[in-house]
Backbone bond lengths (Angstrom), bond angles and torsions (degrees), N, CA, C in turn:
res aa  C-N    CA-C-N  psi(-1)  N-CA   C-N-CA  omega(-1)  CA-C   N-CA-C  phi
1 M - - - 1.436 - - 1.512 107.54 -
2 P 1.283 118.57 113.92 1.495 119.86 177.60 1.534 113.08 -58.95
3 S 1.258 115.09 143.01 1.479 124.69 174.05 1.462 114.08 64.53
4 L 1.368 117.58 13.39 1.497 120.36 177.03 1.526 112.68 -73.72
5 A 1.367 115.58 -44.60 1.477 118.15 179.05 1.522 105.43 -148.63
6 P 1.310 116.23 155.29 1.472 120.01 179.17 1.581 107.98 -64.53
7 P 1.366 115.07 148.30 1.455 116.16 179.54 1.514 115.04 -67.98
8 I 1.358 113.41 151.24 1.489 115.52 172.49 1.526 106.55 -107.01
9 I 1.284 119.73 -17.51 1.455 120.00 173.79 1.543 110.01 -71.89
10 E 1.328 111.47 117.47 1.479 118.21 -174.09 1.557 110.95 50.64
11 G 1.263 116.16 42.75 1.496 123.47 -172.06 1.524 110.45 -76.46
12 V 1.333 114.20 142.82 1.406 121.14 177.95 1.532 112.20 -61.80
13 F 1.284 116.96 -50.18 1.501 120.45 178.66 1.528 110.92 -68.38
14 V 1.287 114.50 -40.44 1.553 120.87 -177.78 1.549 110.25 -59.49
15 N 1.286 115.38 -42.35 1.500 118.64 -177.05 1.474 116.33 -97.16
16 G 1.382 113.14 -1.18 1.481 115.85 -176.44 1.535 107.99 -92.63
17 D 1.344 112.14 -146.34 1.444 123.99 -176.76 1.492 113.04 -55.92
18 K 1.348 118.42 117.42 1.481 122.96 -178.83 1.505 111.60 -58.24
19 K 1.314 114.20 -44.01 1.486 117.48 -177.95 1.540 112.39 -58.53
20 K 1.317 116.20 -43.92 1.513 121.65 176.95 1.529 109.20 -62.63
21 L 1.267 117.82 -41.96 1.489 121.81 179.55 1.498 111.16 -61.42
22 I 1.341 115.91 -43.99 1.452 120.38 -177.47 1.540 108.49 -70.32
23 E 1.305 117.14 -35.83 1.495 118.18 176.18 1.536 113.96 -65.15
24 I 1.362 115.66 -35.06 1.392 122.70 175.88 1.539 110.69 -61.56
25 V 1.286 115.27 -45.82 1.440 121.49 -180.00 1.586 111.37 -66.30
26 L 1.245 116.40 -41.41 1.468 121.27 179.95 1.532 110.80 -70.61
27 N 1.291 119.78 -42.97 1.484 124.03 -172.59 1.454 115.87 -104.63
28 G 1.273 120.88 -13.51 1.495 124.05 -171.39 1.532 113.45 81.54
29 L 1.327 111.34 -178.26 1.495 117.24 -177.18 1.524 107.22 -162.44
30 Q 1.328 113.79 143.96 1.416 121.41 -178.80 1.546 109.95 -147.16
31 G 1.250 118.84 138.86 1.486 122.63 -177.85 1.491 118.45 58.41
32 V 1.262 114.54 85.50 1.436 122.36 -179.71 1.480 112.95 -134.78
33 E 1.352 115.94 146.73 1.440 119.03 -178.24 1.581 105.74 -116.87
34 I 1.289 117.69 130.22 1.454 122.37 -176.15 1.551 107.75 -135.97
35 K 1.321 118.60 115.69 1.400 127.81 179.09 1.542 109.90 53.96
36 G 1.403 113.33 48.56 1.439 120.60 178.73 1.484 118.27 76.49
37 E 1.346 118.17 -2.53 1.457 122.78 -179.19 1.528 108.12 -103.99
38 H 1.325 116.48 131.67 1.535 121.71 179.10 1.471 111.17 -93.27
39 Y 1.330 119.06 130.45 1.443 123.06 177.02 1.539 108.06 -117.93
40 A 1.302 120.34 112.03 1.444 125.44 -173.48 1.564 113.83 -97.58
41 S 1.383 115.74 -21.88 1.442 116.58 -175.18 1.496 110.23 -63.34
42 P 1.295 118.88 137.06 1.472 121.78 179.71 1.547 110.32 -76.43
43 M 1.334 116.17 141.90 1.407 120.91 166.88 1.539 106.47 -111.86
44 P 1.336 115.60 123.55 1.516 120.03 -179.88 1.527 107.58 -69.54
45 G 1.365 111.34 159.11 1.454 120.26 171.57 1.462 110.99 -74.47
46 F 1.298 118.11 156.40 1.466 124.19 176.76 1.544 112.68 -125.23
47 A 1.382 113.30 38.38 1.461 115.99 179.79 1.485 115.63 -62.15
48 Y 1.368 114.88 -15.69 1.508 116.05 177.56 1.502 112.27 -70.49
49 L 1.345 121.09 -17.00 1.453 123.19 176.37 1.506 108.48 -70.74
50 S 1.276 114.38 153.84 1.532 118.02 176.34 1.518 111.87 -77.05
51 D 1.267 115.44 161.49 1.495 120.33 179.88 1.560 112.85 -58.52
52 A 1.328 115.03 -39.29 1.435 119.76 176.91 1.572 113.14 -65.50
53 E 1.346 117.21 -38.94 1.442 122.97 179.46 1.561 110.24 -68.54
54 I 1.278 119.15 -40.73 1.423 123.56 175.78 1.546 111.91 -62.33
55 A 1.341 112.73 -49.63 1.444 121.93 178.09 1.502 111.89 -56.77
56 D 1.404 118.24 -42.40 1.448 120.43 178.91 1.552 110.46 -66.03
57 V 1.292 116.38 -48.92 1.525 118.19 -178.40 1.506 109.85 -58.63
58 L 1.373 118.64 -49.08 1.406 120.22 -175.60 1.522 112.47 -66.10
59 T 1.284 114.53 -36.36 1.480 117.88 174.39 1.499 111.71 -59.88
60 Y 1.325 116.70 -46.43 1.443 122.75 175.99 1.492 112.03 -55.23
61 V 1.338 116.63 -55.18 1.431 121.44 -177.22 1.524 113.22 -62.52
62 R 1.376 118.97 -37.82 1.394 122.87 178.44 1.497 117.54 -69.89
63 S 1.324 113.92 -17.27 1.410 123.42 179.26 1.575 118.66 -110.81
64 S 1.297 111.97 2.74 1.475 122.55 178.41 1.500 110.74 -122.67
65 F 1.359 115.34 176.38 1.434 120.65 172.89 1.546 110.46 61.29
66 K 1.289 117.13 40.11 1.439 121.05 178.02 1.532 110.78 70.37
67 N 1.266 120.66 8.70 1.501 122.15 176.79 1.577 110.60 -89.00
68 K 1.299 113.56 150.85 1.473 120.38 -176.89 1.471 110.24 -126.24
69 G 1.334 120.19 30.02 1.434 124.68 178.59 1.430 117.27 -74.09
70 T 1.232 118.56 154.76 1.425 123.47 178.42 1.568 112.59 -76.55
71 S 1.263 119.48 163.29 1.433 123.03 -177.72 1.532 111.94 -68.61
72 V 1.322 115.19 156.19 1.528 123.07 179.00 1.565 103.78 -107.23
73 T 1.285 116.33 133.72 1.485 117.64 -179.16 1.603 108.20 -101.11
74 E 1.258 109.18 159.40 1.519 119.96 174.40 1.571 107.16 -58.52
75 Q 1.284 118.30 -40.18 1.474 119.12 179.68 1.476 115.25 -64.72
76 E 1.394 116.50 -36.52 1.421 121.85 176.80 1.547 112.01 -63.54
77 V 1.354 115.34 -44.40 1.444 118.70 173.98 1.522 112.50 -60.22
78 K 1.349 116.66 -45.81 1.432 122.18 -178.02 1.567 106.83 -58.03
79 E 1.299 118.05 -50.90 1.494 121.11 177.86 1.524 114.23 -56.61
80 A 1.320 118.28 -41.16 1.451 122.63 179.43 1.502 107.81 -67.96
81 R 1.280 119.52 -42.66 1.431 122.87 -179.46 1.578 112.81 -63.47
82 N 1.371 115.46 -33.46 1.434 121.12 -176.38 1.533 112.69 -84.61
83 T 1.325 117.61 -5.87 1.520 119.70 177.79 1.464 110.85 -83.23
84 K 1.295 119.43 -10.95 1.459 122.23 -179.68 1.449 113.64 -87.90
């Protein structure tokens, strides 16, 4: 379904700043424009997941679906979680 959710294939957030991506997963996101396309559907936060679970999922997404991002560590998630 077009415009339902931002793409993860070669995604701007997926391949961008890891800290921002972690914050999106922890806190959720709503109302974003990417490459001229507006996405209004809310994404809930997943702060209830462990640091290791978030790191594993983001590492997988950043290295799959035509993405070439580096891995996300449990420590990076922990640091992002503790800055709030």
